[in-house]
N, CA and C of each residue as an Amber inpcrd file, in Angstrom:
protein
   732
   0.8450000  -1.1960000   0.0000000   0.0000000   0.0000000   0.0000000
   0.8810000   1.2480000   0.0000000   0.6660000   2.1370000  -1.0070000
   1.4630000   3.3680000  -1.0140000   0.8610000   4.3690000  -0.0370000
   1.5080000   5.5090000   0.1460000   1.1010000   6.4580000   1.1760000
  -0.2930000   7.0290000   0.9030000  -0.6360000   7.2700000  -0.3870000
  -1.9690000   7.7920000  -0.7000000  -3.0480000   6.7840000  -0.3210000
  -2.8280000   5.5100000  -0.6230000  -3.7960000   4.4850000  -0.2510000
  -3.9350000   4.3830000   1.2620000  -2.8120000   4.5260000   1.9420000
  -2.8320000   4.4620000   3.4050000  -3.6450000   5.6150000   3.9860000
  -3.4280000   6.8230000   3.4650000  -4.1600000   7.9940000   3.9490000
  -5.6470000   7.8600000   3.6460000  -5.9610000   7.4000000   2.4420000
  -7.3630000   7.2400000   2.0610000  -8.0680000   6.2260000   2.9520000
  -7.4040000   5.1210000   3.2210000  -7.9760000   4.1000000   4.0960000
  -8.2240000   4.6610000   5.4890000  -7.2820000   5.4890000   5.9640000
  -7.4270000   6.1060000   7.2820000  -8.6200000   7.0630000   7.2990000
  -8.8300000   7.7690000   6.1840000  -9.9630000   8.6970000   6.1070000
 -11.2860000   7.9490000   6.2090000 -11.3670000   6.7860000   5.5780000
 -12.5900000   5.9920000   5.6920000 -12.8150000   5.5440000   7.1350000
 -11.7310000   5.2680000   7.8550000 -11.8470000   4.9190000   9.2750000
 -12.3700000   6.1070000  10.0750000 -11.8700000   7.3110000   9.7490000
 -12.3200000   8.5150000  10.4450000 -13.8060000   8.7680000  10.1970000
 -14.2460000   8.5960000   8.9560000 -15.6520000   8.7980000   8.6150000
 -16.5280000   7.7790000   9.3350000 -16.0630000   6.5370000   9.4090000
 -16.8140000   5.4930000  10.1070000 -16.9750000   5.8510000  11.5760000
 -15.9270000   6.4190000  12.1690000 -15.9930000   6.8330000  13.5730000
 -17.0130000   7.9530000  13.7600000 -17.0750000   8.8920000  12.7960000
 -18.0380000   9.9910000  12.8810000 -19.4710000   9.4830000  12.7760000
 -19.6620000   8.4460000  11.9770000 -21.0060000   7.9020000  11.7670000
 -21.4060000   6.8810000  12.8290000 -20.4540000   6.5030000  13.6690000
 -20.7320000   5.5000000  14.6950000 -21.8000000   6.0180000  15.6540000
 -22.5280000   5.1170000  16.2580000 -23.6110000   5.4760000  17.1760000
 -23.0800000   6.2970000  18.3410000 -23.7210000   7.4170000  18.5770000
 -23.3220000   8.3160000  19.6540000 -24.2140000   8.0700000  20.8720000
 -23.7800000   8.5130000  22.0440000 -24.6350000   8.3450000  23.2260000
 -25.9850000   9.0050000  22.9950000 -27.0470000   8.2970000  23.3050000
 -28.4020000   8.7540000  22.9960000 -28.9630000   9.6720000  24.0720000
 -29.3760000  10.8650000  23.6540000 -30.0100000  11.8090000  24.5710000
 -31.3640000  11.2700000  25.0220000 -32.0930000  10.7100000  24.0960000
 -33.4060000  10.1540000  24.4140000 -33.2950000   9.0770000  25.4960000
 -32.3910000   8.1180000  25.2860000 -32.2330000   7.0240000  26.2390000
 -31.6940000   7.5260000  27.5780000 -30.7910000   8.4960000  27.5200000
 -30.2190000   9.0390000  28.7550000 -31.3030000   9.6350000  29.6400000
 -32.2480000  10.3520000  29.0340000 -33.3180000  10.9720000  29.8130000
 -34.3010000   9.9330000  30.3430000 -34.6040000   8.9380000  29.5220000
 -35.5350000   7.9030000  29.9530000 -34.9760000   7.0660000  31.1020000
 -33.6490000   6.9650000  31.1660000 -33.0120000   6.1320000  32.1890000
 -32.4710000   6.9210000  33.3690000 -32.6810000   8.2300000  33.3750000
 -32.1320000   9.0790000  34.4330000 -33.1880000   9.3960000  35.4920000
 -32.7710000   9.4200000  36.7410000 -33.6930000   9.8040000  37.8170000
 -33.9490000  11.3120000  37.8110000 -32.9080000  12.0830000  37.5120000
 -33.0710000  13.5410000  37.5440000 -33.5650000  14.0970000  36.2140000
 -33.0860000  13.5370000  35.0990000 -33.4660000  14.0180000  33.7770000
 -32.9000000  15.3840000  33.4260000 -31.8940000  15.8250000  34.1560000
 -31.3910000  17.1860000  33.9500000 -30.3660000  17.2460000  32.8150000
 -30.6450000  18.1500000  31.8710000 -29.6820000  18.5120000  30.8330000
 -29.0490000  19.8160000  31.3100000 -27.8340000  19.7340000  31.8000000
 -27.1600000  20.9180000  32.3400000 -26.4840000  21.6830000  31.2000000
 -26.7390000  22.9690000  31.1380000 -26.2930000  23.7510000  29.9860000
 -25.0610000  24.6030000  30.2790000 -24.1390000  24.5610000  29.3160000
 -22.9600000  25.4310000  29.3440000 -23.3020000  26.6560000  28.5010000
 -23.5980000  27.7450000  29.1950000 -24.1070000  28.9600000  28.5510000
 -23.3900000  30.1590000  29.1590000 -22.4940000  30.7560000  28.3840000
 -21.6840000  31.8440000  28.9280000 -22.3660000  33.2100000  28.8330000
 -23.2810000  33.3560000  27.8830000 -23.8530000  34.6800000  27.6240000
 -25.3060000  34.5480000  27.1960000 -26.0710000  35.5990000  27.4230000
 -27.4630000  35.6480000  26.9920000 -27.7290000  36.9930000  26.3150000
 -28.5080000  37.0150000  25.2200000 -28.8230000  38.2930000  24.5640000
 -29.5520000  39.2600000  25.4880000 -30.3220000  38.7170000  26.4380000
 -31.1180000  39.5780000  27.3130000 -30.3630000  40.0220000  28.5630000
 -29.3890000  39.2110000  29.0160000 -28.7010000  39.5160000  30.2780000
 -27.2070000  39.7490000  30.1360000 -26.6880000  39.6350000  28.9240000
 -25.2600000  39.8300000  28.7280000 -24.4590000  38.6380000  29.2400000
 -23.2160000  38.8940000  29.6560000 -22.3530000  37.8140000  30.1030000
 -22.8400000  37.2270000  31.4270000 -22.9410000  35.9260000  31.4640000
 -23.2980000  35.2080000  32.6800000 -22.0340000  34.6730000  33.3460000
 -21.1650000  34.0920000  32.5140000 -19.8600000  33.6160000  33.0060000
 -18.8750000  33.6810000  31.8380000 -18.3190000  34.8770000  31.6410000
 -17.4540000  35.1310000  30.4820000 -16.2100000  34.2490000  30.4920000
 -15.7350000  33.8980000  31.6860000 -14.5200000  33.0890000  31.7820000
 -14.8260000  31.5970000  31.9230000 -16.0950000  31.2050000  31.7010000
 -16.4610000  29.8000000  31.8240000 -15.6970000  28.9360000  30.8340000
 -15.1440000  27.8350000  31.3140000 -14.2950000  26.9770000  30.4890000
 -15.0410000  25.7110000  30.0720000 -15.0220000  25.4650000  28.7620000
 -15.7120000  24.2930000  28.2270000 -14.9820000  22.9980000  28.5390000
 -13.7150000  23.0910000  28.9140000 -12.9590000  21.8860000  29.2690000
 -13.0440000  21.5940000  30.7670000 -13.8620000  22.3630000  31.4870000
 -14.0190000  22.1370000  32.9260000 -15.4850000  21.9640000  33.3420000
 -16.3300000  22.9050000  32.9860000 -17.7030000  22.9120000  33.5010000
 -18.5490000  21.7370000  32.9910000 -18.5520000  21.4290000  31.6840000
 -19.3570000  20.2730000  31.2470000 -18.9520000  18.9670000  31.9260000
 -17.6580000  18.7410000  32.1090000 -17.2000000  17.5270000  32.7880000
 -17.6370000  17.5430000  34.2510000 -17.6090000  18.7140000  34.8680000
 -18.0860000  18.8470000  36.2430000 -19.5760000  18.5300000  36.3240000
 -20.3230000  18.9640000  35.3080000 -21.7400000  18.6100000  35.2450000
 -21.9220000  17.0920000  35.2330000 -21.1590000  16.4310000  34.3650000
 -21.2880000  14.9730000  34.2600000 -20.9500000  14.3040000  35.5890000
 -19.8630000  14.7360000  36.2170000 -19.4370000  14.1310000  37.4820000
 -20.4460000  14.3690000  38.6020000 -21.2530000  15.4200000  38.4640000
 -22.2230000  15.7510000  39.5100000 -23.6490000  15.3310000  39.1710000
 -23.7810000  14.4310000  38.1830000 -25.0700000  13.7910000  37.9770000
 -25.9110000  14.2210000  36.8020000 -25.3950000  15.0670000  35.9180000
 -26.1940000  15.4740000  34.7580000 -26.4730000  14.2750000  33.8640000
 -27.7060000  14.1580000  33.4070000 -28.0460000  13.0890000  32.4610000
 -27.4350000  13.3760000  31.0950000 -27.2980000  14.6680000  30.7880000
 -26.7320000  15.1090000  29.5180000 -26.2700000  16.5500000  29.6780000
 -25.5720000  17.0330000  28.6620000 -25.0620000  18.4020000  28.6760000
 -25.5200000  19.1070000  27.4030000 -25.9040000  20.3590000  27.5350000
 -26.2160000  21.2130000  26.3880000 -25.1240000  22.2800000  26.2980000
 -24.6360000  22.5090000  25.0860000 -23.5870000  23.5090000  24.9140000
 -23.9990000  24.5060000  23.8320000 -24.0750000  25.7860000  24.2130000
 -24.3840000  26.8470000  23.2600000 -23.2040000  27.0290000  22.3060000
 -23.4880000  27.0010000  20.9980000 -22.4050000  27.1650000  20.0230000
 -22.5270000  28.4570000  19.2240000 -23.6170000  29.2130000  19.4030000
 -23.7520000  30.4990000  18.7240000 -22.7450000  31.4920000  19.2980000
 -21.9760000  32.1230000  18.4310000 -20.8960000  33.0240000  18.8690000
 -21.3880000  34.4330000  19.1870000 -22.1190000  35.0460000  18.2690000
 -22.4130000  36.4730000  18.3810000 -23.3740000  36.8330000  19.5040000
 -24.3370000  35.9720000  19.7900000 -25.3550000  36.2970000  20.7890000
 -25.1770000  35.5570000  22.1150000 -24.4770000  34.4120000  22.0600000
 -24.3300000  33.5980000  23.2710000 -22.8780000  33.3260000  23.6560000
 -21.9300000  33.8890000  22.9160000 -20.5150000  33.7000000  23.2450000
 -20.0670000  32.2620000  23.1370000 -20.6840000  31.5020000  22.2270000
 -20.3890000  30.0840000  22.1100000 -19.4740000  29.7490000  20.9540000
 -19.2380000  28.4430000  20.7800000 -18.3590000  27.9670000  19.7060000
 -18.5000000  26.4620000  19.5580000 -18.3730000  25.9630000  18.3350000
 -18.3270000  24.5170000  18.1230000 -17.1530000  23.9010000  18.8810000
 -16.0820000  24.6850000  19.0210000 -14.8880000  24.1860000  19.7140000
 -15.1760000  23.8510000  21.1780000 -16.2310000  24.4420000  21.7340000
 -16.5710000  24.1290000  23.1280000 -16.9930000  22.6650000  23.2700000
 -17.6780000  22.1360000  22.2500000 -18.0600000  20.7230000  22.3070000
 -16.8160000  19.8440000  22.1530000 -15.9280000  20.2370000  21.2670000
 -14.6790000  19.4850000  21.1110000 -13.8940000  19.4800000  22.4210000
 -13.8330000  20.6460000  23.0680000 -13.0910000  20.7550000  24.3320000
 -13.7320000  19.8930000  25.4100000 -15.0510000  19.8740000  25.4400000
 -15.7630000  19.0670000  26.4320000 -15.4860000  17.5830000  26.2180000
 -15.5650000  17.1330000  24.9770000 -15.2770000  15.7300000  24.6820000
 -13.8230000  15.3900000  25.0170000 -12.9120000  16.2750000  24.6620000
 -11.5000000  16.0270000  24.9370000 -11.2310000  15.9700000  26.4330000
 -12.0110000  16.7040000  27.2300000 -11.8130000  16.7140000  28.6790000
 -12.3140000  15.4340000  29.3360000 -13.1230000  14.6620000  28.5840000
 -13.5960000  13.3900000  29.1140000 -15.1000000  13.2420000  29.2270000
 -15.8620000  14.1980000  28.7150000 -17.3220000  14.0930000  28.7750000
 -17.8050000  12.9410000  27.8890000 -18.5710000  12.0330000  28.4650000
 -19.0850000  10.8820000  27.7240000 -20.6130000  10.8800000  27.6130000
 -21.2990000  11.6910000  28.4100000 -22.7630000  11.7500000  28.3270000
 -23.1660000  12.4330000  27.0220000 -24.4180000  12.2950000  26.6110000
 -24.8750000  12.9720000  25.3870000 -24.6890000  14.4830000  25.4820000
 -24.2940000  15.0700000  24.3560000 -24.1510000  16.5300000  24.2740000
 -25.1240000  17.0570000  23.2210000 -25.9270000  18.0370000  23.6290000
 -26.8610000  18.6970000  22.7200000 -26.1790000  19.9020000  22.0820000
 -26.1980000  19.9510000  20.7590000 -25.6780000  21.0920000  19.9970000
 -26.7670000  22.1560000  19.9880000 -26.5670000  23.1910000  20.7880000
 -27.6010000  24.2210000  20.9910000 -27.2640000  25.4400000  20.1330000
 -28.0570000  25.6280000  19.0990000 -27.8400000  26.7500000  18.2000000
 -29.1440000  27.0040000  17.4540000 -29.1420000  27.9810000  16.5790000
 -30.2940000  28.2780000  15.7470000 -30.0250000  27.6610000  14.3780000
 -30.3790000  26.4060000  14.2370000 -30.0290000  25.6350000  13.0480000
 -31.0250000  25.9250000  11.9300000 -30.4960000  26.4220000  10.8050000
 -31.3370000  26.7520000   9.6540000 -30.8090000  26.1350000   8.3650000
 -29.6710000  25.4380000   8.4480000 -29.0560000  24.8730000   7.2560000
 -28.3880000  23.5530000   7.6060000 -28.4120000  22.5990000   6.6700000
 -27.8500000  21.2910000   6.9560000 -26.3340000  21.3370000   7.1720000
 -25.6740000  22.4080000   6.7080000 -24.2410000  22.5480000   6.9800000
 -23.9780000  22.5940000   8.4820000 -24.9000000  23.1920000   9.2380000
 -24.7600000  23.2340000  10.6920000 -24.8800000  21.8420000  11.3040000
 -25.6610000  20.9810000  10.6740000 -25.7840000  19.6050000  11.1590000
 -24.4600000  18.8660000  10.9910000 -23.8110000  19.0930000   9.8650000
 -22.5100000  18.4770000   9.6420000 -21.5070000  18.9750000  10.6810000
 -21.5820000  20.2680000  10.9930000 -20.6880000  20.8370000  12.0050000
 -20.9280000  20.1870000  13.3600000 -22.1940000  19.9540000  13.6850000
 -22.5370000  19.3230000  14.9620000 -21.9700000  17.9120000  15.0400000
 -22.1080000  17.1610000  13.9450000 -21.5810000  15.7970000  13.9250000
 -20.0630000  15.8020000  14.0420000 -19.4220000  16.7410000  13.3580000
 -17.9610000  16.7890000  13.3490000 -17.3680000  17.1500000  14.7080000
 -18.0790000  17.9720000  15.4860000 -17.5020000  18.4100000  16.7610000
 -17.8140000  17.4710000  17.9170000 -18.6660000  16.4570000  17.6800000
 -18.8840000  15.4570000  18.7200000 -20.2180000  15.5040000  19.4280000
 -21.1850000  16.2330000  18.8650000 -22.5160000  16.2960000  19.4810000
 -23.2700000  14.9870000  19.2750000 -24.2140000  14.7360000  20.1580000
 -25.0860000  13.5640000  20.0510000 -26.4330000  13.9340000  19.4510000
 -26.8520000  15.1670000  19.6740000 -28.1740000  15.6250000  19.2460000
 -28.1060000  17.1000000  18.8880000 -29.0670000  17.5360000  18.0970000
 -29.1470000  18.9450000  17.7170000 -30.5160000  19.4930000  18.0880000
 -30.5610000  20.7920000  18.3190000 -31.8200000  21.4850000  18.5840000
 -32.3650000  22.0370000  17.2770000 -33.6150000  21.7420000  16.9710000
 -34.3220000  22.3980000  15.8850000 -35.4630000  23.1920000  16.5090000
 -35.6260000  24.4430000  16.0790000 -36.6010000  25.3430000  16.6860000
 -37.7310000  25.6060000  15.7000000 -38.9340000  25.2060000  16.0620000
 -40.0860000  25.3480000  15.1680000 -40.2760000  26.7950000  14.7170000
 -40.0280000  27.7420000  15.6210000 -40.2490000  29.1520000  15.2970000
 -39.2910000  29.6640000  14.2150000 -38.1970000  28.9400000  13.9860000
 -37.1980000  29.3660000  12.9980000 -37.4020000  28.7150000  11.6360000
 -38.2810000  27.7090000  11.5620000 -38.3510000  26.8670000  10.3750000
 -39.7920000  26.6290000   9.9490000 -39.9900000  26.4830000   8.6370000
 -41.2760000  25.9860000   8.1680000 -41.3220000  24.4940000   8.4890000
 -42.4960000  23.9200000   8.4000000 -42.6200000  22.5010000   8.7020000
 -41.8130000  21.6580000   7.7120000 -41.8190000  22.0430000   6.4370000
 -41.0480000  21.3080000   5.4320000 -39.5530000  21.4390000   5.6800000
 -39.1050000  22.6340000   6.0500000 -37.6840000  22.8240000   6.3610000
 -37.2770000  21.9740000   7.5580000 -38.1580000  21.9290000   8.5470000
 -37.8830000  21.1540000   9.7470000 -37.8130000  19.6670000   9.4100000
 -38.7230000  19.1930000   8.5840000 -38.7260000  17.7880000   8.1740000
 -37.4090000  17.4450000   7.4600000 -36.9870000  18.3130000   6.5610000
 -35.7430000  18.0920000   5.8090000 -34.5410000  18.0170000   6.7510000
 -34.4440000  18.9620000   7.6690000 -33.2990000  18.9940000   8.5800000
 -33.3320000  17.8190000   9.5520000 -34.5210000  17.4210000   9.9720000
 -34.6460000  16.2810000  10.8710000 -34.1420000  15.0090000  10.1860000
 -34.5450000  14.8200000   8.9280000 -34.0850000  13.6460000   8.1880000
 -32.5860000  13.6720000   7.9590000 -32.0450000  14.8350000   7.6490000
 -30.6000000  14.9650000   7.4360000 -29.8340000  14.6940000   8.7290000
 -30.3770000  15.1720000   9.8350000 -29.7280000  14.9270000  11.1270000
 -29.6500000  13.4290000  11.3960000 -30.7280000  12.7330000  11.1410000
 -30.7350000  11.2830000  11.3530000 -29.7390000  10.5720000  10.4480000
 -29.5920000  11.0630000   9.2180000 -28.6070000  10.4800000   8.3030000
 -27.1850000  10.6180000   8.8560000 -26.9640000  11.6740000   9.6180000
 -25.6440000  11.9210000  10.2030000 -25.4870000  11.2770000  11.5790000
 -26.4920000  10.5340000  12.0090000 -26.4130000   9.8620000  13.2980000
 -26.7270000  10.7540000  14.4790000 -27.4140000  11.8690000  14.2200000
 -27.7630000  12.8140000  15.2810000 -29.2370000  12.6860000  15.6520000
 -29.5420000  12.7450000  16.9300000 -30.9250000  12.8320000  17.3700000
 -31.3800000  14.2830000  17.2830000 -32.6960000  14.4870000  17.3360000
 -33.2540000  15.8380000  17.2320000 -34.1580000  16.1380000  18.4210000
 -33.8560000  17.2350000  19.0940000 -34.7600000  17.8140000  20.0830000
 -35.4830000  18.9490000  19.3740000 -36.7710000  18.7570000  19.1360000
 -37.5650000  19.7550000  18.4150000 -38.2720000  20.6530000  19.4190000
 -37.9360000  21.9330000  19.3600000 -38.4440000  22.8970000  20.3340000
 -39.6740000  23.6280000  19.8110000 -40.7140000  23.6490000  20.6580000
 -41.9560000  24.3510000  20.3520000 -42.3010000  25.2880000  21.5130000
 -43.1420000  26.2710000  21.2290000 -43.4630000  27.2390000  22.2830000
 -44.9570000  27.5450000  22.3820000 -45.7150000  27.2250000  21.3420000
 -47.1380000  27.5950000  21.3290000 -47.9870000  26.4460000  20.8070000
 -49.2850000  26.5810000  20.9910000 -50.2190000  25.5710000  20.4920000
 -50.0730000  25.3950000  18.9870000 -49.8930000  26.4990000  18.2670000
 -49.7770000  26.4280000  16.8120000 -48.5610000  25.6190000  16.3820000
 -47.4950000  25.7020000  17.1380000 -46.2700000  24.9880000  16.7620000
 -46.3230000  23.4980000  17.0890000 -47.2930000  23.0770000  17.8740000
 -47.3620000  21.6700000  18.2710000 -47.6040000  20.7370000  17.0930000
 -48.0480000  21.2690000  15.9750000 -48.2400000  20.4250000  14.7940000
 -46.9080000  19.8670000  14.2940000 -45.8090000  20.5050000  14.6560000
 -44.4900000  20.0070000  14.2540000 -44.1830000  18.6570000  14.9080000
 -44.8510000  18.3530000  16.0060000 -44.6260000  17.0760000  16.6790000
 -45.0030000  15.8960000  15.7850000 -45.8080000  16.1590000  14.7500000
 -46.1790000  15.1180000  13.7910000 -44.9600000  14.5870000  13.0410000
 -43.8780000  15.3460000  13.0420000 -42.6540000  14.9260000  12.3520000
 -41.9190000  13.8320000  13.1160000 -42.3890000  13.5180000  14.3020000
 -41.8440000  12.4550000  15.1500000 -40.3420000  12.6380000  15.4480000
 -40.0020000  13.7680000  16.0660000 -38.6130000  13.9620000  16.4980000
 -38.2810000  12.9930000  17.6210000 -37.0120000  12.8580000  17.9140000
 -36.5920000  11.9640000  18.9890000 -37.0610000  12.4800000  20.3420000
 -37.0810000  13.8140000  20.4870000 -37.5310000  14.4400000  21.7230000
 -38.3210000  15.6950000  21.3830000 -39.3640000  15.9510000  22.1610000
 -40.1680000  17.1660000  21.9900000 -39.8520000  18.1390000  23.1240000
 -39.4070000  19.3270000  22.7710000 -39.0860000  20.3280000  23.7810000
 -40.1300000  21.4250000  23.8300000 -40.4270000  21.8850000  25.0320000
 -41.2680000  23.0690000  25.2160000 -40.3990000  24.1570000  25.8190000
 -40.2160000  25.2390000  25.0750000 -39.4040000  26.3490000  25.5620000
 -40.2930000  27.3040000  26.3520000 -39.9710000  27.4950000  27.6050000
 -40.7420000  28.3980000  28.4580000 -40.4050000  29.8660000  28.2080000
 -39.3770000  30.0840000  27.3890000 -38.9650000  31.4600000  27.0800000
 -39.4120000  31.8190000  25.6720000 -40.1390000  32.9130000  25.5430000
 -40.5520000  33.4120000  24.2330000 -39.3230000  33.9970000  23.5560000
 -38.9640000  33.4660000  22.3830000 -37.7170000  33.8670000  21.7440000
 -37.7700000  35.2600000  21.1270000 -38.9600000  35.8410000  21.0390000
 -39.0630000  37.2040000  20.5470000 -38.8720000  38.2250000  21.6460000
 -39.5510000  38.0120000  22.7670000 -39.4920000  38.9600000  23.8770000
 -38.5490000  38.5240000  24.9850000 -38.1830000  37.2300000  24.9990000
 -37.3510000  36.6190000  26.0400000 -38.0370000  36.5980000  27.4060000
 -39.3510000  36.7730000  27.4200000 -40.1270000  36.6120000  28.6480000
 -40.2720000  35.1180000  28.9270000 -40.0680000  34.7250000  30.1920000
 -40.0900000  33.3180000  30.5600000 -41.2630000  33.0080000  31.4810000
 -41.9590000  31.9110000  31.1820000 -43.0920000  31.4790000  31.9980000
 -43.1710000  29.9520000  31.9480000 -42.8260000  29.2950000  33.0630000
 -42.8220000  27.8360000  33.1210000 -44.2140000  27.2530000  32.9190000
 -45.2330000  28.0500000  33.1390000 -46.5960000  27.5620000  32.9240000
 -46.8120000  27.1170000  31.4730000 -45.9510000  27.6150000  30.5680000
 -46.0410000  27.1990000  29.1690000 -45.9040000  25.6880000  29.0440000
 -44.9600000  25.1120000  29.7930000 -44.7700000  23.6560000  29.7560000
 -45.9900000  22.9130000  30.2770000 -46.5060000  23.3700000  31.3870000
 -47.6820000  22.7120000  31.9610000 -48.8880000  22.7970000  31.0140000
 -49.0220000  23.9210000  30.3370000 -50.1680000  24.1320000  29.4590000
 -50.1120000  23.2460000  28.2170000 -48.8930000  23.0680000  27.6860000
 -48.7570000  22.3560000  26.4160000 -48.4750000  20.8650000  26.5560000
 -48.0650000  20.4290000  27.7400000 -47.6500000  19.0340000  27.9270000
 -48.7110000  18.0420000  27.4910000 -49.9560000  18.2710000  27.9130000
 -51.0190000  17.3070000  27.6390000 -51.4470000  17.3040000  26.1730000
 -50.9720000  18.3010000  25.3990000 -51.3110000  18.3780000  23.9800000
 -50.2940000  17.6690000  23.0990000 -49.1600000  17.2750000  23.6870000
 -48.1460000  16.5390000  22.9420000 -48.5240000  15.0630000  22.8550000
 -47.9710000  14.3300000  21.8720000 -48.2430000  12.8950000  21.7950000
 -47.9010000  12.2020000  23.1090000 -48.7240000  11.2610000  23.5130000
 -48.5550000  10.6190000  24.8190000 -47.2020000   9.9260000  24.9570000
 -46.7120000   9.3400000  23.8460000 -45.4530000   8.5940000  23.9240000
 -44.2160000   9.4480000  23.6570000 -44.3810000  10.7570000  23.5080000
 -43.2350000  11.6330000  23.2430000 -42.3370000  11.7480000  24.4770000
 -41.0290000  11.8110000  24.2350000 -40.0830000  12.1200000  25.3070000
 -40.0570000  13.6370000  25.4180000 -40.5320000  14.1580000  26.5290000
 -40.7820000  15.5950000  26.6660000 -39.6870000  16.2790000  27.4890000
 -39.2510000  17.4310000  27.0040000 -38.2170000  18.2190000  27.6770000
 -38.7370000  19.6260000  27.9200000 -38.6660000  20.0810000  29.1640000
 -39.0170000  21.4550000  29.5010000 -37.7400000  22.2850000  29.5180000
 -37.7680000  23.4210000  28.8150000 -36.5520000  24.2260000  28.6430000
 -36.7380000  25.6460000  29.1940000 -35.7470000  26.0950000  29.9140000
 -35.6270000  27.4910000  30.3550000 -36.5000000  27.8360000  31.5620000
 -35.9670000  28.7340000  32.3930000 -36.7340000  29.2920000  33.4970000
 -36.9280000  28.3710000  34.6800000 -36.1780000  27.2710000  34.7390000
 -36.3330000  26.3260000  35.8460000 -35.2370000  26.5940000  36.8790000
 -35.6320000  26.9520000  38.0810000 -34.6470000  27.2830000  39.1200000
 -34.9470000  26.6390000  40.4650000 -36.0380000  25.9040000  40.5550000
 -36.4650000  25.3220000  41.8220000 -36.7160000  23.8240000  41.6360000
 -36.1010000  22.9740000  42.4800000 -36.3450000  21.5300000  42.3850000
 -37.8290000  21.1660000  42.4530000 -38.6120000  21.9610000  43.1600000
 -40.0470000  21.6770000  43.2480000 -40.7190000  21.8110000  41.8780000
 -40.1900000  22.7080000  41.0540000 -40.7260000  22.8610000  39.7000000
 -40.4530000  21.6080000  38.8800000 -39.2560000  21.0400000  39.0390000
 -38.9170000  19.7990000  38.3260000 -39.8510000  18.6770000  38.7580000
 -40.1040000  18.5680000  40.0440000 -41.0230000  17.5310000  40.5410000
 -42.4060000  17.6850000  39.9240000 -42.8880000  18.9030000  39.8580000
 -44.2130000  19.1520000  39.2840000 -44.2280000  18.8440000  37.7910000
 -43.1390000  19.1910000  37.1030000 -43.0520000  18.9160000  35.6660000
 -42.9880000  17.4140000  35.4020000 -42.3200000  16.6730000  36.2710000
 -42.3020000  15.2140000  36.1360000 -43.7100000  14.6520000  36.2390000
 -44.4580000  15.1610000  37.1800000 -45.8360000  14.6990000  37.3510000
 -46.7000000  15.0450000  36.1340000 -46.2940000  16.0910000  35.4180000
 -47.0200000  16.5040000  34.2140000 -46.5700000  15.7170000  32.9830000
 -45.5930000  14.8170000  33.1650000 -45.1800000  13.9460000  32.0640000
 -43.8600000  14.2670000  31.4120000 -43.0960000  15.2070000  31.9730000
 -41.8130000  15.5580000  31.3730000 -40.7140000  14.5910000  31.8150000
 -39.8110000  14.2920000  30.8690000 -38.6790000  13.3980000  31.1200000
 -37.3630000  14.1480000  31.2980000 -37.2720000  15.3360000  30.7030000
 -36.0260000  16.0920000  30.7340000 -36.2510000  17.5430000  31.0960000
 -35.1920000  18.1480000  31.6490000 -35.2820000  19.5240000  32.1480000
 -33.9800000  20.2360000  31.8100000 -34.0550000  21.1690000  30.8620000
 -32.8590000  21.8730000  30.4290000 -32.6520000  23.0940000  31.3130000
 -31.5450000  23.0830000  32.0560000 -31.2610000  24.1470000  33.0300000
 -29.8470000  24.6500000  32.8000000 -29.6960000  25.9540000  32.6160000
 -28.3680000  26.4910000  32.3670000 -28.0110000  27.6660000  33.2440000
 -28.7490000  28.7480000  33.0830000 -28.4110000  29.9890000  33.7820000
 -28.4030000  29.8130000  35.2980000 -29.3140000  29.0000000  35.8150000
 -29.3960000  28.7800000  37.2540000 -28.0970000  28.2070000  37.8180000
 -27.3840000  27.4130000  37.0090000 -26.1060000  26.8540000  37.4330000
 -24.9400000  27.7620000  37.0370000 -24.9840000  28.2830000  35.8110000
 -23.8470000  29.0520000  35.2860000 -23.5980000  30.3550000  36.0420000
 -24.6150000  30.9060000  36.6690000 -24.4230000  32.1790000  37.3760000
 -23.7320000  31.9870000  38.7220000 -23.5360000  30.7420000  39.1350000
 -22.8650000  30.4620000  40.4000000 -21.3600000  30.3440000  40.1940000
 -20.6280000  30.3690000  41.3030000 -19.1640000  30.2560000  41.2170000
 -18.7460000  28.8660000  40.7530000 -19.4930000  27.8430000  41.1600000
 -19.1620000  26.4620000  40.8110000 -20.4120000  25.7880000  40.2450000
 -20.6290000  25.8440000  38.9300000 -21.8440000  25.2910000  38.3250000
 -22.0600000  23.8020000  38.6280000 -20.9840000  23.0170000  38.6410000
 -21.1210000  21.5940000  38.9310000 -21.6320000  21.3450000  40.3400000
 -21.1300000  22.1120000  41.2930000 -21.5800000  21.9910000  42.6760000
 -23.0440000  22.4230000  42.7950000 -23.4050000  23.4880000  42.0740000
 -24.8000000  23.9600000  42.0920000 -25.7260000  22.8710000  41.5580000
 -25.2910000  22.1620000  40.5310000 -26.0740000  21.0500000  39.9940000
 -26.2200000  19.9470000  41.0330000 -25.1200000  19.6220000  41.6980000
 -25.1500000  18.5750000  42.7250000 -26.1610000  18.9150000  43.8210000
 -26.1550000  20.1570000  44.2580000 -27.0700000  20.5910000  45.3040000
 -28.5200000  20.5570000  44.8200000 -28.7290000  20.9000000  43.5460000
 -30.0660000  20.8830000  42.9720000 -30.6040000  19.4580000  42.9170000
 -29.7800000  18.5300000  42.4560000 -30.1980000  17.1340000  42.3820000
 -30.4350000  16.5600000  43.7760000 -29.6020000  16.9360000  44.7170000
 -29.7970000  16.4680000  46.1140000 -31.1380000  16.9170000  46.6370000
 -31.5530000  18.1210000  46.2610000 -32.8350000  18.6470000  46.7330000
 -34.0150000  17.9210000  46.0900000 -33.7650000  17.2730000  44.9490000
 -34.8290000  16.4950000  44.3180000 -35.1590000  15.2360000  45.0960000
């Protein structure tokens, strides 16, 4: 085998590794007692920097060690201070739980980026996409071995659940006004398909809220700012889970 053949063969091995089955976000939530997806979120458009010096090679691993079922990592740069490299850094640091690629995905090129950096699942937001666009991106994500958390916020958007995503998310934060109301999850939960894996996102800061959401049928709880605003996000997660 000459050097070109050797390199080409190695590339096929690399591609096979990228396509290999990744840790499942859906299964992680179904098998977790807490169901918490702990988010690495350094900045917010509404509140500015939350933890500007937050390190992706430290905090996500701390989340995993302190009981997170999965980790969400913001990769949007301009509005959230994120980067695809944060997922790479988290994986390199030793994170093995599912990682959600949290961004405003509008093109399949972003799905390829998510697969390349080591994500297990991607967020698709109904408010950003037509139903046909969402269907296309969902299918492409599956082709790349990625699960899809499909985020909805209103009764009108619940029709997107017909696309049968791996997980159905209810965002308690209105993405236009950034007003947050956890009652959104309670209101919409019973309108989702009974067998859907349900995730409540944003505005959760009290373990009692998680308990109530579990009783309403939710399997996962995406929490970021409540942990990131503390000095030690991993410890804050540990204390939150202990209170559950």
